[in-house]
C-alpha positions in Angstrom: 11.3 -13.9 4.6 9.8 -10.4 4.1 7.2 -11.2 6.7 9.8 -11.7 9.4 11.4 -8.4 8.5 8.0 -6.6 8.8 7.4 -8.5 12.1 10.8 -7.5 13.4 10.2 -3.9 12.5 6.8 -4.0 14.2 8.3 -5.5 17.4 11.0 -2.8 17.5 8.5 0.0 17.1 6.2 -1.5 19.8 9.1 -1.9 22.2 10.2 1.7 21.6 6.7 2.9 22.2 6.0 0.8 25.3 9.4 1.7 26.8 8.7 5.4 26.2 5.2 5.1 27.8 6.8 5.3 31.3 8.4 8.6 30.4 5.1 10.2 29.3 4.1 10.7 32.9 0.5 10.2 32.0 0.9 11.8 28.6 1.9 15.1 30.2 5.3 15.2 28.4 5.2 15.9 24.7 8.3 14.1 23.2 7.8 10.8 25.0 4.1 11.0 24.2 4.8 11.5 20.5 7.2 8.6 20.5 4.4 6.4 22.0 1.8 7.4 19.4 4.1 7.3 16.4 5.7 4.1 17.6 2.4 2.3 18.1 1.1 3.6 14.7 4.2 2.2 12.9 4.1 -1.0 14.9 0.5 -1.7 13.9 1.2 -0.8 10.3 4.0 -3.3 10.0 2.0 -5.8 12.0 -0.8 -5.4 9.4 1.6 -6.1 6.6 2.7 -9.3 8.4 -0.8 -10.7 8.9 -1.6 -10.4 5.2 0.2 -13.7 4.6 0.7 -15.2 8.1 -1.9 -16.5 10.6 -2.9 -13.7 12.9 -2.7 -15.9 16.1 0.9 -17.0 15.3 1.9 -13.4 14.4 0.4 -12.1 17.6 2.2 -14.8 19.7 5.5 -14.0 18.1 5.0 -10.2 18.4 3.8 -10.2 21.9 6.3 -12.7 23.1 9.3 -10.9 21.7 7.8 -7.6 22.9 7.4 -8.8 26.5 11.0 -10.1 26.7 12.5 -7.0 25.1 10.5 -4.5 27.1 11.4 -6.3 30.3 15.1 -6.2 29.2 14.9 -2.4 28.5 13.1 -1.9 31.8 16.0 -3.7 33.5 18.7 -1.8 31.6 17.2 1.6 31.2 15.0 2.0 34.3 17.0 -0.3 36.6 13.8 -2.4 37.3 14.7 -5.7 38.8 13.6 -9.1 37.6 13.3 -11.9 40.1 13.7 -15.6 39.3 10.0 -16.3 38.5 9.9 -13.4 36.1 13.1 -14.5 34.3 11.9 -18.1 34.3 8.5 -17.0 32.8 10.3 -15.0 30.1 12.5 -18.0 29.3 9.4 -20.0 28.8 8.0 -17.3 26.5 11.2 -17.3 24.5 11.1 -21.1 24.3 7.5 -20.9 23.0 8.6 -18.4 20.3 11.4 -20.7 19.3 9.1 -23.7 19.1 6.6 -21.8 16.9 9.4 -20.7 14.6 11.1 -24.1 14.3 8.3 -26.6 14.4 5.0 -24.9 13.5 3.6 -25.8 10.1 1.0 -23.0 10.3 3.6 -20.4 9.3 3.8 -21.8 5.8 1.4 -20.6 3.2 
């Protein structure tokens, strides 16, 4: 269960860093740039803790899938970036894939 905690923390740091990336304006603004660098550093640190005991492909699929959906949600909420039906349908498929991996994959067990 600790693996999922580490993975969740990694996702949150990655989402914060990726969301802040837009505000860096090409890394010309200090505070958002620091959030990006520190956020990615912590994201990869916690991701490295997760892959010690879980398959890297599965971890990456879960990490990137959750990150895609959450960054898109923050873009919609924070930056007022619209999502059309194909984008929402694609993200629904990503979420379905994450659910299938978590519920049915035997490769998560070590």
